[in-house]
C-alpha positions as CSV (number, residue, x, y, z in Angstrom):
1,M,-30.1,-6.2,-12.8
2,A,-26.9,-5.0,-14.2
3,S,-26.1,-3.2,-11.0
4,K,-26.5,-6.5,-9.0
5,T,-24.2,-8.5,-11.2
6,L,-21.7,-5.7,-11.9
7,P,-21.5,-3.5,-8.8
8,F,-18.3,-1.7,-10.2
9,I,-20.2,-0.3,-13.1
10,A,-22.8,1.1,-10.6
11,V,-20.0,2.6,-8.5
12,L,-18.3,4.1,-11.5
13,S,-21.6,5.7,-12.6
14,H,-21.0,8.3,-9.7
15,R,-19.1,10.6,-11.8
16,Q,-17.3,12.5,-9.0
17,F,-16.0,9.1,-7.6
18,L,-14.8,8.2,-11.1
19,Y,-12.8,11.5,-11.1
20,L,-11.4,10.5,-7.6
21,W,-10.5,7.0,-8.8
22,L,-8.8,8.2,-12.0
23,S,-6.8,10.8,-10.0
24,Q,-5.8,8.0,-7.6
25,I,-4.7,5.8,-10.5
26,F,-2.4,8.4,-12.2
27,S,-1.0,9.6,-8.9
28,Q,-0.2,6.1,-7.5
29,F,1.3,5.1,-10.8
30,A,3.6,8.0,-10.6
31,A,4.4,7.4,-6.9
32,N,5.3,3.8,-7.2
33,I,7.1,3.9,-10.5
34,T,9.1,6.7,-9.2
35,L,10.2,4.7,-6.0
36,F,11.3,1.6,-7.9
37,L,12.8,3.7,-10.8
38,L,15.0,5.5,-8.4
39,G,15.9,2.2,-6.7
40,L,17.3,1.1,-10.1
41,I,19.1,4.5,-10.7
42,V,20.6,4.5,-7.2
43,Y,21.8,0.9,-7.6
44,R,23.3,1.6,-11.1
45,N,25.1,4.6,-9.8
46,T,26.4,3.1,-6.5
47,G,26.3,-0.6,-6.9
48,S,25.1,-0.7,-3.2
49,N,22.2,-2.5,-1.7
50,A,22.5,-0.5,1.3
51,A,22.1,2.7,-0.7
52,V,18.8,1.2,-2.1
53,S,17.7,0.3,1.4
54,G,18.3,3.8,2.4
55,L,16.0,5.1,-0.5
56,F,13.2,2.9,0.8
57,M,13.8,4.2,4.4
58,A,13.7,7.8,3.1
59,Y,10.3,7.0,1.6
60,G,9.0,5.1,4.8
61,I,10.0,7.4,7.6
62,P,7.6,10.3,6.8
63,S,4.6,7.9,7.5
64,I,5.9,7.6,11.1
65,L,6.7,11.2,11.5
66,F,3.9,12.8,9.7
67,G,1.3,10.1,9.2
68,L,-0.7,10.9,12.4
69,L,-0.4,14.6,11.9
70,A,-1.5,14.4,8.3
71,G,-4.5,12.3,9.0
72,T,-5.5,14.9,11.7
73,A,-5.0,17.9,9.5
74,V,-7.2,16.3,6.7
75,D,-10.1,16.5,9.0
76,Y,-9.9,20.2,9.0
77,I,-8.9,21.3,5.4
78,D,-10.9,21.0,2.3
79,K,-9.7,17.6,0.9
80,R,-10.0,18.7,-2.7
81,M,-7.4,21.4,-2.0
82,I,-5.0,19.0,-0.3
83,I,-5.2,16.6,-3.4
84,L,-4.6,19.5,-5.8
85,Y,-1.6,20.9,-4.0
86,S,-0.2,17.4,-3.3
87,C,-0.2,16.6,-7.1
88,I,1.5,19.7,-8.1
89,I,4.1,19.7,-5.4
90,R,5.1,16.1,-6.2
91,A,5.3,17.0,-10.0
92,V,7.8,19.7,-9.1
93,L,9.8,17.4,-6.8
94,V,10.1,14.8,-9.5
95,L,11.3,17.5,-12.0
96,G,14.0,18.3,-9.2
97,L,15.4,14.7,-9.5
98,L,16.2,15.5,-13.1
99,L,19.0,17.7,-11.8
100,S,20.1,15.5,-8.8
101,S,19.8,11.8,-9.8
102,H,23.5,11.3,-9.5
103,F,23.7,12.7,-6.0
104,V,22.3,10.1,-3.7
105,A,21.9,12.3,-0.6
106,F,19.9,14.8,-2.6
107,V,17.7,12.0,-4.1
108,Y,16.9,11.0,-0.5
109,V,16.0,14.5,0.5
110,L,13.6,14.9,-2.6
111,L,12.0,11.5,-2.1
112,F,11.6,12.2,1.6
113,L,9.7,15.4,0.8
114,N,7.7,13.6,-1.8
115,A,6.7,11.0,0.8
116,V,5.7,13.8,3.2
117,V,3.3,15.1,0.8
118,T,1.9,11.8,0.0
119,Q,1.0,11.4,3.7
120,F,-1.5,14.2,3.3
121,F,-2.7,12.9,-0.2
122,V,-3.7,9.4,0.8
123,P,-6.1,10.1,3.8
124,A,-7.6,13.1,1.9
125,E,-8.5,10.7,-1.0
126,A,-9.6,7.8,1.3
127,T,-11.9,10.0,3.4
128,M,-13.7,11.4,0.3
129,I,-15.0,8.1,-0.7
130,P,-18.0,7.8,1.7
131,K,-19.1,11.3,0.7
132,L,-19.1,10.3,-3.2
133,V,-20.9,7.0,-3.1
134,P,-23.9,5.7,-1.1
135,P,-23.3,3.1,1.7
136,K,-24.4,0.2,-0.4
137,H,-21.6,0.8,-2.9
138,L,-18.9,1.4,-0.3
139,V,-17.4,-2.1,-0.4
140,S,-17.2,-2.1,-4.2
141,A,-15.7,1.5,-4.2
142,N,-13.0,0.3,-1.7
143,S,-12.4,-2.7,-4.0
144,L,-11.7,-0.4,-6.9
145,F,-9.3,1.8,-4.7
146,S,-7.5,-1.4,-3.6
147,L,-7.2,-2.6,-7.3
148,A,-5.7,0.8,-8.3
149,Y,-3.3,0.8,-5.4
150,Y,-2.0,-2.7,-5.8
151,G,-2.1,-2.4,-9.5
152,S,0.1,0.8,-9.4
153,V,2.5,-1.3,-7.1
154,A,2.7,-4.0,-9.7
155,I,3.2,-1.7,-12.6
156,G,5.8,0.3,-10.6
157,F,7.7,-2.8,-9.5
158,I,7.7,-4.4,-13.1
159,A,7.6,-1.4,-15.5
160,A,10.3,0.7,-13.9
161,G,13.1,-1.4,-15.5
162,P,11.7,-1.3,-19.2
163,L,10.8,2.4,-18.6
164,L,14.5,3.2,-17.6
165,R,15.9,1.0,-20.4
166,F,13.8,2.5,-23.3
167,L,13.3,6.2,-22.2
168,G,16.4,6.8,-20.0
169,P,16.4,8.6,-16.7
170,F,15.6,12.1,-18.0
171,T,12.6,11.2,-20.1
172,S,11.3,8.7,-17.5
173,L,11.3,11.3,-14.7
174,L,9.7,13.9,-17.0
175,F,7.0,11.4,-17.9
176,L,6.3,10.7,-14.1
177,S,6.0,14.5,-13.6
178,F,3.4,14.6,-16.3
179,L,1.4,11.9,-14.5
180,Y,1.2,14.0,-11.4
181,V,0.0,17.0,-13.6
182,L,-2.6,14.7,-15.1
183,S,-3.9,13.6,-11.7
184,W,-4.1,17.4,-10.7
185,W,-6.2,18.3,-13.8
186,I,-8.7,15.5,-13.2
187,S,-9.0,16.4,-9.5
188,L,-10.1,19.9,-10.5
189,Y,-13.6,18.3,-11.1
190,L,-13.8,17.0,-7.5
191,P,-16.4,18.7,-5.1
192,V,-15.3,21.2,-2.5
193,S,-16.5,20.1,0.9
194,S,-18.3,23.0,2.5
195,D,-18.0,21.7,6.0
196,D,-14.3,21.3,5.7
197,T,-13.9,24.7,4.2
198,K,-15.8,26.2,7.1
199,L,-13.6,24.3,9.6
200,W,-10.5,25.5,7.8
201,K,-11.7,29.1,7.9
202,R,-12.4,28.9,11.6
203,I,-8.8,27.5,12.2
204,K,-7.2,30.2,10.1
205,T,-8.7,32.8,12.5
206,L,-6.8,31.2,15.4
207,N,-3.0,32.1,16.1
208,V,-0.4,29.6,15.3
209,S,0.0,28.1,18.6
210,G,-3.8,27.8,18.7
211,V,-3.9,25.9,15.5
212,V,-0.9,23.6,16.6
213,Q,-2.6,22.8,19.8
214,K,-5.8,22.0,18.1
215,L,-4.1,19.6,15.8
216,L,-2.2,18.0,18.7
217,N,-5.3,17.5,20.6
218,S,-7.1,16.1,17.6
219,L,-4.1,13.8,17.2
220,K,-4.4,12.4,20.7
221,E,-8.3,12.0,20.1
222,G,-7.5,9.9,17.0
223,I,-5.1,7.6,18.8
224,A,-7.5,7.1,21.7
225,Y,-10.4,6.7,19.4
226,V,-8.7,3.8,17.6
227,R,-7.4,2.2,20.8
228,H,-10.8,2.2,22.5
229,S,-12.6,0.8,19.4
230,P,-11.9,-2.9,19.0
231,V,-13.3,-3.0,15.6
232,L,-11.3,-0.1,14.3
233,F,-8.0,-1.4,16.0
234,D,-8.7,-4.6,14.4
235,S,-9.0,-3.1,10.9
236,V,-6.0,-1.0,11.4
237,L,-4.1,-4.2,12.6
238,L,-5.2,-6.1,9.7
239,L,-4.4,-3.5,7.0
240,T,-0.9,-3.1,8.6
241,G,-0.5,-6.9,8.4
242,T,-1.2,-6.8,4.6
243,Q,1.5,-4.3,4.2
244,I,4.0,-6.2,6.2
245,I,3.6,-9.3,3.9
246,I,4.2,-7.2,0.8
247,A,7.2,-5.3,2.4
248,M,8.7,-8.7,3.6
249,L,8.4,-10.3,0.2
250,S,9.8,-7.2,-1.5
251,T,12.9,-7.7,0.8
252,L,13.2,-11.5,0.5
253,G,12.3,-11.7,-3.2
254,P,15.7,-11.4,-4.7
255,G,17.2,-14.1,-2.3
256,F,14.2,-16.3,-2.9
257,A,14.6,-16.0,-6.7
258,D,18.3,-16.9,-6.4
259,T,18.4,-19.6,-3.8
260,V,15.0,-21.3,-4.3
261,L,13.9,-20.7,-7.9
262,G,17.4,-20.6,-9.2
263,I,16.6,-17.6,-11.6
264,D,18.2,-14.2,-12.0
265,V,17.5,-11.8,-9.1
266,T,16.3,-9.1,-11.4
267,D,13.4,-11.5,-12.3
268,A,12.2,-11.4,-8.6
269,S,9.6,-8.8,-9.3
270,V,8.0,-10.9,-12.1
271,F,8.1,-14.3,-10.3
272,V,7.6,-13.4,-6.7
273,I,5.9,-10.0,-6.3
274,G,4.0,-10.2,-9.6
275,P,1.9,-13.2,-8.8
276,V,1.1,-11.7,-5.4
277,I,-0.2,-8.5,-6.9
278,L,-2.1,-10.4,-9.5
279,G,-3.8,-12.4,-6.8
280,I,-4.7,-9.2,-4.8
281,L,-6.2,-7.6,-8.0
282,L,-8.3,-10.6,-8.9
283,G,-9.2,-11.2,-5.3
284,G,-10.3,-7.6,-4.8
285,F,-12.3,-7.8,-8.0
286,W,-14.1,-10.9,-6.6
287,V,-14.8,-9.3,-3.2
288,G,-16.2,-6.2,-4.8
289,N,-18.5,-8.1,-7.3
290,R,-19.4,-11.2,-5.4
291,G,-17.6,-11.5,-2.0
292,Y,-19.6,-8.7,-0.4
293,V,-22.5,-11.1,0.2
294,Y,-20.4,-12.8,2.9
295,K,-19.8,-11.3,6.4
296,P,-16.6,-9.3,6.5
297,A,-15.4,-11.3,9.5
298,K,-15.7,-14.5,7.5
299,L,-13.7,-13.0,4.5
300,M,-11.0,-11.7,6.9
301,N,-10.5,-14.9,8.8
302,A,-10.3,-16.9,5.6
303,G,-7.7,-14.5,4.4
304,I,-5.7,-14.7,7.6
305,L,-5.6,-18.4,7.7
306,G,-5.1,-18.7,4.0
307,A,-2.1,-16.4,4.1
308,G,-0.5,-18.3,7.0
309,M,-1.0,-21.6,5.3
310,V,0.3,-20.5,1.9
311,L,3.4,-19.1,3.6
312,G,3.9,-22.4,5.5
313,V,3.7,-24.4,2.2
314,I,6.2,-22.0,0.6
315,S,8.7,-22.4,3.5
316,I,8.2,-26.3,3.1
317,T,9.4,-26.1,-0.5
318,V,12.4,-24.3,0.6
319,Y,13.1,-26.8,3.3
320,L,12.7,-29.8,0.9
321,K,15.5,-28.3,-1.4
322,R,18.2,-29.8,0.9
323,Y,17.1,-33.4,0.4
324,A,18.3,-35.2,-2.7
325,G,15.1,-37.3,-3.0
326,F,13.2,-34.1,-3.8
327,D,15.4,-33.0,-6.7
328,W,12.4,-33.7,-9.1
329,L,10.4,-30.9,-7.4
330,F,13.0,-28.3,-8.2
331,A,13.2,-28.9,-12.0
332,D,12.5,-25.4,-13.6
333,W,9.2,-26.6,-15.1
334,I,7.8,-27.7,-11.7
335,I,9.2,-25.4,-9.1
336,V,8.7,-22.1,-10.9
337,P,5.0,-22.6,-11.7
338,L,4.4,-24.0,-8.3
339,E,5.9,-21.1,-6.5
340,I,4.0,-18.6,-8.8
341,F,0.7,-20.2,-7.9
342,L,1.4,-20.1,-4.2
343,F,2.3,-16.5,-4.3
344,F,-0.8,-15.9,-6.5
345,L,-2.9,-17.7,-3.6
346,L,-1.1,-15.5,-1.1
347,G,-2.2,-12.3,-3.0
348,V,-5.8,-13.6,-3.0
349,S,-5.7,-14.1,0.8
350,N,-4.4,-10.6,1.2
351,S,-7.4,-9.2,-0.8
352,L,-9.7,-11.0,1.5
353,L,-8.2,-8.8,4.3
354,D,-7.7,-5.6,2.6
355,V,-11.1,-4.8,1.1
356,P,-13.4,-5.6,4.0
357,A,-11.1,-4.1,6.6
358,N,-11.0,-0.7,4.6
359,S,-14.7,-0.8,4.4
360,I,-15.1,-1.4,8.1
361,L,-12.7,1.3,8.9
362,Q,-14.7,3.8,6.9
363,K,-18.1,2.7,8.2
364,E,-17.1,2.7,11.9
365,A,-15.0,5.8,12.0
366,E,-17.4,8.7,12.3
367,G,-17.1,11.6,9.7
368,D,-15.0,14.0,11.7
369,M,-12.6,11.2,13.0
370,R,-12.1,9.3,9.8
371,G,-9.0,11.3,8.7
372,R,-7.4,10.9,12.0
373,V,-8.1,7.1,11.8
374,Y,-6.4,6.9,8.4
375,G,-3.5,8.9,9.9
376,V,-3.1,6.3,12.6
377,L,-3.1,3.7,9.9
378,G,-0.4,5.4,7.9
379,A,1.9,5.7,11.1
380,F,1.2,1.9,11.8
381,V,2.2,0.9,8.1
382,G,5.2,3.2,8.1
383,G,6.5,2.0,11.4
384,V,6.3,-1.6,10.7
385,G,7.1,-1.2,7.0
386,I,10.5,0.1,7.7
387,L,11.4,-2.9,9.8
388,P,11.5,-5.5,6.9
389,V,13.6,-3.0,4.9
390,M,16.2,-2.8,7.8
391,I,16.2,-6.3,9.2
392,G,14.6,-8.6,6.6
393,G,17.6,-9.3,4.5
394,V,19.9,-9.5,7.5
395,L,17.8,-12.0,9.1
396,A,17.4,-14.1,6.0
397,D,21.2,-14.2,5.7
398,V,21.4,-15.5,9.2
399,V,18.8,-18.1,9.4
400,G,17.8,-18.5,5.8
401,V,14.9,-17.3,3.6
402,G,12.7,-20.3,4.3
403,K,12.9,-19.9,8.0
404,V,11.9,-16.3,7.8
405,I,8.9,-17.1,5.7
406,F,8.1,-19.9,7.9
407,I,8.1,-17.7,11.0
408,L,5.9,-15.2,9.3
409,G,3.5,-17.9,8.2
410,V,3.3,-19.4,11.6
411,S,2.7,-16.0,13.2
412,I,-0.1,-15.1,10.9
413,A,-1.8,-18.5,11.3
414,V,-1.6,-18.4,15.1
415,Y,-3.1,-14.9,15.0
416,G,-5.9,-16.2,12.8
417,I,-6.7,-19.1,15.1
418,F,-6.7,-16.8,18.1
419,R,-8.9,-14.3,16.3
420,I,-11.5,-16.9,15.4
421,R,-11.7,-18.3,18.9
422,Y,-11.8,-14.8,20.4
423,N,-14.6,-13.7,18.2
424,K,-16.7,-16.7,19.2
425,K,-16.6,-15.7,22.8
């Protein structure tokens, strides 16, 4: 009876999945806090928003260059070994930042290398999930992973400032390196995949050119596999879309806080991104415990239309600010709670996309192709994720924050309507 009412408890009863989840939590906390912490350090040292944008680009570019290759390689290497080496290498790279945080170019290089390693870590973890839990618990397991991922983003975004203020750069980076070591220690208890090990041994017997050619061929197979599977392509597209929304809000958040909410831009993470992440966390919890009884297509359609409509309402509040008759709406005690609530609903809508799409991707992708599919996903996310960092702020300066949000909302809503009509045919 308990397993029916609280599926999360049933999932966590699988001890090896619990180890994987805890490893993900500490590793993702370290990765996201490091990114936002470095953003604060770089801005404090340079006073340049462009320098901070360069930091996020350095972290995003590896997903384009190495995402597909990493996803392919994961299919041939013991995933436990990838996770262990990824944690230790990133711990060392963070320690390297202790000696170079005042040199922006060196920070870019170390963060770039950190992101390259992460490209191998993420698909290795994701593709282990179906091997550690039975199919009936797959949705709940993915909900827990989504909770941990978005929770780490929220903590990284919000906690980076207080961590830097109270501990300083040196101790903060030392603490983040320790989190990676902790993730490595927990990962020691993960199982070794005998099939992966045999595949890796077979590859090692080949010459270098043979290994490279095999990886390239597998890479092409992964791209073709996603392209020829409407279900997989749709899931990859939706998961990419959820990241676009987060990336766009991260880019537009300071301007929205300043021009619409009338608060200090440093509070953007609390009043803009914070509610979105909270909505994703609570929405993911609901999907994992209750929402799984609904068809994934219905959940995802509701999420798409919900996100489009919420963004549309947010853009309308921006538009109304120019009219004197709506001055009452922009009193602090009205507009701030209203926008927080709308951003919370946006997060809930995102969770209705993320969890079912991840579950579909893992169910539909065959065992030996799953890593390659996640590599395609990583490349998609990285490719489009860089665009908001590059042009989001510029576009908002030209046409205004409200219009950018409106365009994003309309685009999502139109896609949702098309998707519903297409699926009916």
